[in-house]
C-alpha positions as CSV (number, residue, x, y, z in Angstrom):
1,M,0.3,5.7,23.9
2,A,2.9,7.4,24.4
3,S,3.7,11.0,23.9
4,P,5.5,12.3,21.2
5,A,7.9,14.2,23.6
6,A,9.1,10.9,25.2
7,S,12.5,10.2,24.6
8,P,12.8,7.6,21.6
9,T,14.6,4.6,22.2
10,T,17.7,3.5,19.9
11,S,17.3,1.0,17.1
12,A,18.8,0.4,13.8
13,P,15.9,1.5,11.5
14,N,14.2,-1.1,9.3
15,K,15.0,-0.3,5.6
16,D,11.9,-1.5,4.3
17,N,9.7,1.3,4.8
18,G,7.1,1.1,2.0
19,A,3.8,-0.9,2.2
20,P,1.1,-1.8,-0.1
21,V,-1.2,0.6,-1.4
22,D,-4.9,0.0,-1.7
23,T,-6.3,1.1,-4.9
24,Q,-9.6,1.0,-4.1
25,N,-9.3,3.8,-1.5
26,P,-9.5,7.2,-2.9
27,E,-7.7,9.0,-0.2
28,Q,-4.2,6.8,-0.6
29,Q,-4.9,7.2,-4.4
30,Q,-4.4,10.9,-3.6
31,Q,-1.5,10.8,-1.5
32,Q,0.7,7.9,-2.5
33,Q,1.2,8.3,-6.4
34,G,4.2,10.4,-6.5
35,G,7.4,10.3,-4.9
36,Q,9.4,13.5,-3.3
37,S,10.5,15.2,-6.3
38,S,9.0,18.6,-5.9
39,T,9.9,20.8,-3.0
40,T,6.5,23.2,-3.4
41,T,3.8,22.8,-0.7
42,P,0.3,22.0,-2.5
43,P,-2.3,24.8,-1.7
44,V,-5.5,23.5,0.0
45,P,-8.5,23.5,-2.2
46,T,-11.5,25.8,-1.9
47,G,-13.9,24.8,0.8
48,S,-13.7,21.0,-0.6
49,L,-13.8,18.1,1.9
50,Y,-13.4,14.2,1.6
51,V,-15.4,12.3,4.3
52,G,-14.7,8.9,4.3
53,E,-15.1,5.7,6.7
54,L,-18.9,6.3,6.4
55,D,-21.7,3.4,7.2
56,P,-23.1,2.2,3.9
57,T,-26.4,3.9,5.0
58,V,-25.4,7.3,5.6
59,T,-27.2,9.4,2.8
60,E,-26.6,13.0,2.0
61,A,-29.1,14.2,3.9
62,M,-27.8,13.2,7.1
63,L,-24.3,14.8,6.1
64,F,-26.1,17.9,5.6
65,E,-27.6,17.9,9.2
66,V,-24.1,17.4,10.5
67,F,-22.0,19.9,8.2
68,N,-24.6,22.3,8.2
69,M,-24.5,23.2,11.5
70,I,-20.7,24.5,10.8
71,G,-21.6,26.7,7.8
72,P,-23.5,26.9,4.7
73,V,-23.3,23.4,2.6
74,A,-23.0,24.4,-1.2
75,S,-23.2,20.6,-2.4
76,I,-22.6,16.9,-1.1
77,R,-22.2,13.9,-2.9
78,V,-22.0,10.2,-1.4
79,C,-20.4,8.0,-4.4
80,R,-22.1,5.2,-5.2
81,D,-21.1,1.8,-7.2
82,A,-22.1,2.6,-10.7
83,I,-24.0,-0.7,-11.4
84,T,-25.4,-1.4,-7.5
85,R,-25.9,2.2,-6.5
86,R,-24.6,0.9,-3.1
87,S,-22.3,3.5,-0.8
88,L,-18.6,3.1,-1.2
89,G,-18.4,5.0,2.1
90,Y,-17.1,8.0,1.4
91,A,-18.8,11.2,0.5
92,Y,-17.5,14.7,-0.8
93,V,-19.0,17.9,1.1
94,N,-18.4,21.8,-0.5
95,F,-18.7,24.6,1.6
96,H,-18.6,28.0,0.4
97,S,-16.1,29.2,2.4
98,S,-12.9,27.5,3.2
99,D,-13.1,29.0,6.5
100,D,-16.2,26.9,7.3
101,A,-14.4,23.8,5.3
102,E,-11.4,24.2,8.1
103,R,-13.7,24.5,11.2
104,A,-15.4,21.1,9.9
105,I,-12.3,19.4,9.8
106,D,-11.3,20.9,13.4
107,S,-14.7,20.0,14.9
108,L,-16.2,17.3,13.2
109,N,-13.0,15.1,12.5
110,Y,-13.5,11.7,13.9
111,S,-17.1,12.2,15.1
112,L,-19.8,9.5,15.2
113,I,-21.9,9.1,12.2
114,K,-24.2,6.2,12.2
115,G,-21.7,4.8,15.2
116,R,-18.4,5.2,13.0
117,P,-16.0,7.7,13.6
118,C,-15.7,9.7,10.1
119,R,-12.5,10.7,8.9
120,I,-12.3,13.9,6.9
121,M,-9.7,15.5,4.9
122,W,-9.1,18.2,2.0
123,S,-10.2,17.0,-1.2
124,Q,-7.2,17.3,-3.4
125,R,-8.6,16.8,-7.1
126,D,-6.2,18.3,-8.9
127,P,-4.2,15.5,-10.5
128,A,-0.6,17.7,-9.8
129,L,-1.0,18.3,-6.0
130,R,-2.3,14.3,-6.0
131,K,1.2,13.3,-7.5
132,T,3.1,15.1,-5.1
133,G,4.5,13.1,-2.2
134,N,5.5,16.2,0.1
135,G,5.1,15.5,3.9
136,N,4.1,12.4,3.5
137,I,5.3,10.0,5.9
138,F,4.9,5.9,6.7
139,I,4.7,4.4,10.1
140,K,5.0,0.5,10.3
141,N,4.8,-1.8,13.5
142,L,1.9,-0.1,14.9
143,D,-0.3,-1.7,17.9
144,P,-3.7,-3.1,16.5
145,T,-5.4,-0.9,19.1
146,I,-4.3,2.3,17.5
147,D,-6.7,4.1,15.5
148,N,-7.2,6.8,13.0
149,K,-8.0,9.2,15.9
150,A,-5.1,8.1,18.3
151,L,-2.6,8.3,15.2
152,H,-3.8,11.7,14.2
153,D,-3.4,12.7,17.8
154,T,0.1,11.5,18.2
155,F,1.3,13.2,15.0
156,S,-0.6,16.4,15.3
157,A,1.9,17.6,17.6
158,F,4.4,18.2,14.6
159,G,2.4,20.1,12.5
160,H,-0.9,20.4,10.4
161,I,-2.3,17.3,8.9
162,L,-4.0,16.8,5.8
163,S,-5.2,13.4,6.3
164,C,-4.3,10.3,8.7
165,K,-4.8,7.0,7.9
166,I,-4.4,3.3,9.1
167,A,-4.1,0.4,6.6
168,L,-7.4,-2.2,7.5
169,D,-7.5,-5.7,6.0
170,E,-10.8,-7.0,4.8
171,T,-12.3,-7.5,8.5
172,G,-11.8,-3.8,9.9
173,Q,-8.8,-4.9,11.6
174,S,-5.5,-2.9,11.7
175,K,-2.8,-4.0,9.2
176,G,-0.1,-2.6,11.7
177,Y,1.2,0.4,9.5
178,G,-0.6,3.8,8.0
179,F,0.2,7.2,6.5
180,V,0.2,10.7,7.7
181,H,0.1,13.7,5.6
182,Y,1.4,16.9,6.4
183,E,1.0,20.4,5.1
184,T,4.7,20.9,5.0
185,E,8.1,18.6,4.7
186,E,9.4,20.4,7.7
187,A,6.7,18.9,9.9
188,A,7.2,15.6,8.4
189,D,11.0,15.7,8.8
190,M,9.9,16.6,12.6
191,A,7.6,14.0,12.9
192,I,10.4,11.4,11.9
193,Q,13.4,12.7,13.8
194,K,11.4,12.7,17.1
195,V,9.1,9.6,16.6
196,N,11.0,6.7,14.5
197,G,12.2,4.5,16.9
198,M,10.1,5.3,20.3
199,L,7.9,3.2,22.1
200,L,3.8,3.7,20.7
201,N,1.7,1.0,23.3
202,D,5.1,-1.1,24.2
203,R,6.1,-1.3,20.3
204,K,8.9,0.3,18.7
205,V,7.6,2.0,15.6
206,F,8.9,3.0,12.5
207,V,8.7,6.4,10.8
208,G,9.7,7.4,7.6
209,H,9.2,9.2,4.6
210,H,6.6,7.4,2.5
211,V,8.4,5.8,-0.7
212,S,6.0,5.5,-4.0
213,R,4.7,2.0,-5.3
214,K,6.8,2.6,-8.5
215,E,10.2,3.6,-6.4
216,R,9.7,0.9,-4.3
217,Q,9.4,-1.4,-7.2
218,A,12.5,-0.2,-8.8
219,K,14.3,-0.8,-5.9
220,M,13.4,-4.2,-5.1
221,D,14.2,-4.7,-9.1
222,E,17.7,-3.2,-8.5
223,M,18.1,-5.5,-5.5
224,R,16.9,-8.8,-7.4
225,A,19.2,-8.2,-10.5
226,N,22.4,-7.8,-8.1
227,F,21.8,-10.3,-5.2
228,T,24.0,-11.4,-3.3
229,N,22.5,-13.7,-0.9
230,V,21.6,-17.3,-1.9
231,Y,19.1,-19.8,-0.6
232,V,19.7,-23.3,-0.4
233,K,17.4,-26.2,0.2
234,N,17.3,-30.1,0.2
235,I,20.7,-30.1,2.7
236,D,21.9,-33.5,4.1
237,G,21.1,-33.3,7.6
238,L,24.5,-34.3,8.5
239,V,26.4,-31.4,6.6
240,S,27.8,-28.4,8.8
241,D,27.9,-25.2,8.2
242,E,31.6,-25.1,7.3
243,E,30.9,-28.0,4.8
244,L,28.4,-26.1,3.0
245,G,30.5,-22.8,3.1
246,S,33.7,-25.0,1.5
247,L,31.1,-26.0,-1.4
248,F,30.1,-22.3,-1.9
249,R,33.7,-20.8,-1.7
250,K,35.1,-22.3,-4.8
251,Y,32.9,-19.2,-6.4
252,G,34.1,-16.5,-4.6
253,T,34.3,-14.6,-1.2
254,V,31.9,-15.9,1.1
255,T,30.8,-13.6,4.2
256,S,28.5,-15.7,5.8
257,V,26.8,-19.3,6.2
258,A,23.9,-20.3,8.1
259,I,22.0,-23.8,7.9
260,A,18.6,-23.2,9.5
261,K,18.2,-25.6,12.9
262,D,15.1,-26.7,14.8
263,D,14.8,-25.9,18.7
264,Q,16.6,-28.9,19.6
265,G,19.7,-28.0,17.0
266,V,18.8,-30.5,14.3
267,S,19.3,-29.0,10.6
268,R,15.9,-28.3,9.0
269,G,17.5,-29.2,5.4
270,F,17.7,-25.4,4.5
271,G,20.2,-22.4,4.5
272,F,21.7,-19.2,3.4
273,V,25.2,-18.5,1.9
274,N,26.0,-14.9,1.2
275,F,29.0,-13.7,-1.0
276,E,30.6,-10.5,-1.2
277,N,29.6,-9.6,-4.7
278,H,26.9,-10.5,-7.0
279,E,29.1,-12.2,-10.0
280,D,29.8,-15.1,-7.5
281,A,26.4,-15.7,-6.2
282,R,24.8,-15.6,-9.7
283,K,27.6,-18.0,-10.7
284,A,27.2,-20.3,-7.8
285,V,23.5,-20.6,-8.7
286,E,24.1,-21.2,-12.2
287,E,26.7,-24.3,-11.5
288,L,25.4,-25.6,-8.0
289,N,21.4,-25.6,-8.8
290,D,20.1,-29.2,-9.3
291,T,23.6,-30.9,-8.3
292,D,24.7,-33.7,-6.1
293,F,25.9,-33.1,-2.7
294,N,26.3,-35.8,-0.2
295,G,23.3,-38.0,-2.0
296,R,21.0,-35.1,-2.2
297,T,20.3,-32.9,-5.1
298,L,20.5,-29.1,-4.1
299,Y,17.9,-26.4,-4.8
300,V,20.1,-23.2,-5.4
301,S,18.4,-20.2,-6.3
302,R,18.4,-16.3,-5.3
303,A,17.0,-15.9,-1.8
304,Q,13.5,-14.2,-1.5
305,K,11.9,-12.5,1.2
306,K,8.4,-14.1,2.7
307,N,6.1,-11.5,0.9
308,E,8.0,-12.1,-2.2
309,R,8.0,-15.6,-2.5
310,E,4.5,-15.6,-1.4
311,Q,3.6,-13.1,-4.5
312,E,5.6,-15.5,-7.0
313,L,3.9,-18.3,-5.9
314,R,0.1,-16.9,-6.6
315,R,1.6,-15.5,-9.6
316,Q,2.5,-19.1,-10.8
317,Y,-0.7,-20.3,-9.4
318,E,-2.9,-17.7,-11.2
319,Q,-0.9,-18.5,-14.5
320,A,-1.6,-22.1,-13.9
321,R,-5.1,-21.5,-13.5
322,M,-5.7,-19.2,-16.4
323,E,-3.9,-21.9,-18.8
324,K,-5.9,-24.4,-17.5
325,L,-9.2,-22.4,-18.1
326,S,-7.7,-21.1,-21.7
327,K,-7.3,-25.2,-22.5
328,Y,-11.2,-25.9,-21.7
329,Q,-12.4,-22.5,-23.3
330,G,-15.1,-23.5,-25.4
331,V,-15.0,-27.0,-24.8
332,N,-15.9,-27.8,-21.5
333,L,-19.9,-28.0,-21.0
334,Y,-22.2,-27.6,-17.8
335,V,-25.0,-30.0,-17.8
336,K,-27.7,-29.8,-14.8
337,N,-30.7,-31.5,-14.2
338,L,-29.6,-35.2,-14.1
339,D,-31.2,-38.4,-12.5
340,D,-29.7,-39.7,-9.6
341,D,-28.9,-42.9,-11.0
342,I,-26.6,-40.9,-14.1
343,D,-22.9,-41.7,-13.3
344,D,-19.9,-40.4,-15.5
345,E,-19.9,-43.6,-18.0
346,R,-23.6,-42.9,-18.8
347,L,-23.0,-39.2,-19.2
348,R,-19.9,-39.8,-21.3
349,Q,-22.0,-42.4,-23.7
350,E,-25.0,-40.2,-24.2
351,F,-22.7,-37.1,-25.5
352,A,-20.4,-39.3,-27.3
353,V,-22.5,-38.8,-30.2
354,Y,-21.4,-35.4,-30.7
355,G,-17.7,-35.5,-30.6
356,V,-14.5,-37.2,-28.8
357,I,-15.1,-36.8,-25.4
358,T,-11.9,-35.7,-23.0
359,S,-13.2,-36.0,-20.0
360,A,-17.4,-36.6,-18.3
361,K,-17.5,-36.1,-14.7
362,V,-21.3,-36.2,-12.3
363,M,-20.7,-33.9,-9.3
364,R,-21.4,-36.0,-6.1
365,D,-21.8,-35.2,-2.3
366,D,-18.5,-35.5,-0.6
367,T,-20.0,-37.6,2.5
368,T,-22.6,-39.5,1.2
369,G,-21.8,-40.1,-2.6
370,V,-24.9,-38.9,-3.7
371,S,-25.2,-37.1,-7.3
372,R,-26.0,-33.3,-7.0
373,G,-27.7,-33.5,-10.3
374,F,-25.2,-31.6,-12.1
375,G,-21.9,-32.6,-14.1
376,F,-19.2,-31.4,-17.1
377,V,-18.4,-32.9,-20.3
378,C,-15.5,-31.8,-22.1
379,F,-15.0,-32.0,-25.7
380,S,-11.5,-31.9,-27.6
381,E,-13.0,-29.4,-30.2
382,A,-14.8,-26.4,-29.8
383,D,-17.4,-27.2,-32.7
384,E,-18.0,-30.6,-31.3
385,A,-18.9,-28.6,-27.9
386,T,-21.2,-26.4,-30.0
387,R,-23.0,-28.9,-31.8
388,A,-23.7,-30.8,-28.1
389,I,-25.2,-27.4,-26.7
390,T,-27.3,-27.0,-29.7
391,E,-28.8,-30.7,-30.0
392,A,-28.6,-31.4,-26.4
393,N,-29.8,-28.9,-24.3
394,G,-33.6,-29.3,-23.3
395,R,-33.5,-32.9,-24.6
396,M,-34.9,-35.9,-22.1
397,L,-32.2,-37.9,-20.2
398,G,-33.9,-40.3,-18.0
399,S,-36.9,-38.6,-16.6
400,K,-36.1,-35.1,-16.9
401,P,-34.9,-32.2,-19.5
402,I,-31.5,-31.7,-19.2
403,Y,-29.7,-28.2,-19.2
404,V,-26.6,-27.9,-21.8
405,A,-24.2,-24.6,-21.4
406,L,-20.8,-23.7,-21.7
407,A,-19.1,-24.0,-18.4
408,Q,-18.2,-20.9,-16.8
409,R,-16.1,-19.5,-13.7
410,K,-17.8,-19.2,-10.3
411,D,-17.4,-15.1,-10.7
412,V,-18.2,-15.0,-14.3
413,R,-21.8,-16.3,-13.3
414,R,-21.9,-14.3,-10.0
415,A,-21.2,-11.1,-11.6
416,Q,-23.7,-12.0,-14.5
417,L,-26.4,-13.0,-11.9
418,E,-25.7,-9.5,-10.5
419,A,-26.2,-7.5,-13.3
420,Q,-29.3,-9.4,-14.1
421,M,-30.6,-8.8,-10.9
422,T,-29.8,-5.2,-10.9
423,H,-31.1,-4.1,-14.6
424,R,-34.7,-6.0,-13.4
425,S,-34.5,-4.4,-10.1
426,N,-34.0,-0.8,-12.3
427,M,-36.6,-1.6,-14.6
428,R,-39.0,-1.9,-12.2
429,M,-38.5,1.1,-10.4
430,G,-38.3,2.8,-13.8
431,V,-34.4,4.0,-13.7
432,P,-32.7,4.1,-16.7
433,P,-29.6,1.5,-17.5
434,G,-26.0,2.6,-17.2
435,P,-24.4,5.1,-14.8
436,P,-24.9,8.7,-15.2
437,P,-22.8,11.1,-17.2
438,A,-19.2,11.6,-15.9
439,G,-19.3,14.5,-13.3
440,Y,-23.1,14.7,-13.1
441,M,-24.4,15.0,-9.4
442,Q,-27.4,13.2,-9.5
443,P,-30.9,14.8,-7.8
444,G,-30.8,14.9,-4.0
445,M,-27.3,15.7,-3.9
446,F,-27.4,19.6,-3.8
447,Y,-28.5,21.6,-0.9
448,P,-29.1,25.3,-0.6
449,P,-28.3,27.1,2.8
450,G,-31.0,27.8,5.0
451,P,-33.2,30.3,5.1
452,G,-30.5,32.9,7.3
453,G,-27.9,31.3,5.2
454,F,-26.3,29.8,8.6
455,V,-27.5,27.1,10.8
456,P,-26.3,28.0,14.3
457,G,-24.6,24.5,15.8
458,P,-24.0,24.0,19.5
459,G,-22.8,26.6,21.4
460,Q,-24.0,29.2,18.7
461,G,-27.7,29.1,19.9
462,G,-28.8,25.8,18.0
463,P,-29.9,22.7,19.4
464,P,-27.5,19.6,18.8
465,I,-28.6,17.2,16.0
466,N,-29.0,13.7,16.4
467,V,-27.0,12.4,13.2
468,N,-28.3,8.5,14.2
469,N,-31.6,9.4,14.1
470,N,-32.7,8.7,10.3
471,N,-36.5,10.6,11.1
472,N,-35.1,14.0,11.4
473,T,-37.8,16.2,9.2
474,S,-35.5,19.4,8.7
475,A,-36.6,21.1,5.3
476,P,-33.1,20.3,3.5
477,A,-33.4,16.5,4.7
478,A,-37.0,16.4,3.6
479,A,-35.4,17.8,0.0
480,A,-33.0,15.5,-0.1
481,A,-35.0,12.3,0.2
482,A,-37.4,14.1,-2.5
483,P,-36.3,11.6,-5.8
484,E,-37.6,8.6,-3.5
485,Q,-41.2,10.4,-2.3
486,Q,-42.1,12.5,-5.5
487,P,-45.3,13.0,-6.1
488,D,-47.3,11.4,-9.1
489,A,-47.9,14.7,-10.8
490,L,-46.0,17.6,-10.9
491,T,-48.2,20.7,-11.3
492,A,-48.4,24.5,-10.7
493,E,-49.6,24.1,-7.5
494,T,-47.1,22.0,-6.3
495,M,-44.3,24.3,-7.8
496,A,-46.0,27.5,-6.5
497,A,-46.0,26.5,-2.8
498,V,-42.0,25.6,-2.6
499,P,-39.2,28.0,-2.7
500,A,-37.5,28.8,-6.2
501,E,-34.2,26.8,-4.9
502,Q,-36.4,23.7,-4.3
503,Q,-38.6,24.3,-7.9
504,K,-35.4,23.9,-9.7
505,Q,-34.4,20.5,-8.0
506,M,-37.9,19.1,-8.0
507,L,-37.6,19.6,-12.2
508,G,-33.7,18.2,-12.2
509,E,-35.4,15.3,-10.5
510,R,-38.1,14.9,-13.1
511,L,-35.9,15.5,-15.9
512,Y,-32.9,13.2,-14.9
513,P,-34.5,10.2,-15.7
514,L,-36.2,11.2,-18.8
515,M,-32.6,12.0,-19.9
């Protein structure tokens, strides 16, 4: 990676300095919900840290062993899904002292926990602090090999970094852009001045102030409403740029015309015409769209960027899908346990007694054509479908009793099955249904400091701790595992044998399921 002090190469900055926001990422929710209207620097919260990029198997006990090396830990909470109770990959660690929290960031940020480099930042729980965008910069066109630590090392030269994040796709690969949030606006301005346009791993990067999603959307809406660039397709292959320009100059001053061509210089049948002002472009779109030109019916519209076209196509597809679903809501039935010899016509005949059928289909293997044992029957009225469910479900058809129910989307069925499995699992384990009350920290999440108030770390007289060893048996770790290993009965003798702080925790662990 090139050093930030290297001479930046010159280039025209890319105007599109926005990027999509991952709403499932708590750090981006903290950073990216606001613009840059305020000039005050947000104060750092006392002793509270966000720890991200965690392996799903990391527990509070493991984190306690890591962070209590730095100083006394007040509490630790691994955030989990409310239904499945699976780790969401991030946690909050609260120190008694902000100095200890700062040392934890300096010494533990990007260190390996269960084989993954963790990412530590200050936890900003105050909404006013989360909404400020001061000091937040956006970097794009990053080399895929640049990770969070490399990005942090590059930009830490310009000021104190509150957080640093590379955006990743579903497979964990870099999307080529990221965010750095500085403590001050001055540090952000310096980073933009020094790094924008320079080469990082042989790629010229763009660095600019982060613009919130709301601001980007407003800017895009304004550009769409005042467009001057026109897209034209279905152009005859023999039409030249000059001929196309002559057609559009009737409506106003044209600044450029370009028909797209392949490597051999042959027209690809589409092009772009740019006008000097919006009104002329709008009029050209209205009057030339769906008109004949050299024997071809032209399609003329406002020019769109690739991602905008993709979003529009997705929106149209989703709208058509929802319309189709609503059309068949309550009238489309799922029928399974069918004999192999039952075909579409037989299925229609069997259900025709319940009402008017619009379609009947037995699903078959694409290769062999053999029945897959289920199909769908669609009625014209919902009450007919209801009658068919009531009377046909469980009825013998051929050699088998058939199952009949309303057809459901695959994602709905999957969600219902997962909820049922979770409920049954919780019932077997004696876990009460539903998520815990808001703000409640479940048993096993609080850890008192050690007997000396401070557990010495490496260089302070204490041995290093193997974070990857799940069998560490320190007293705090054993206390954290207590909810899974609690005895059958809680007696006075058991309580007397443990310290007062642990007595409180043991009582809480027993009372919570009852509550």
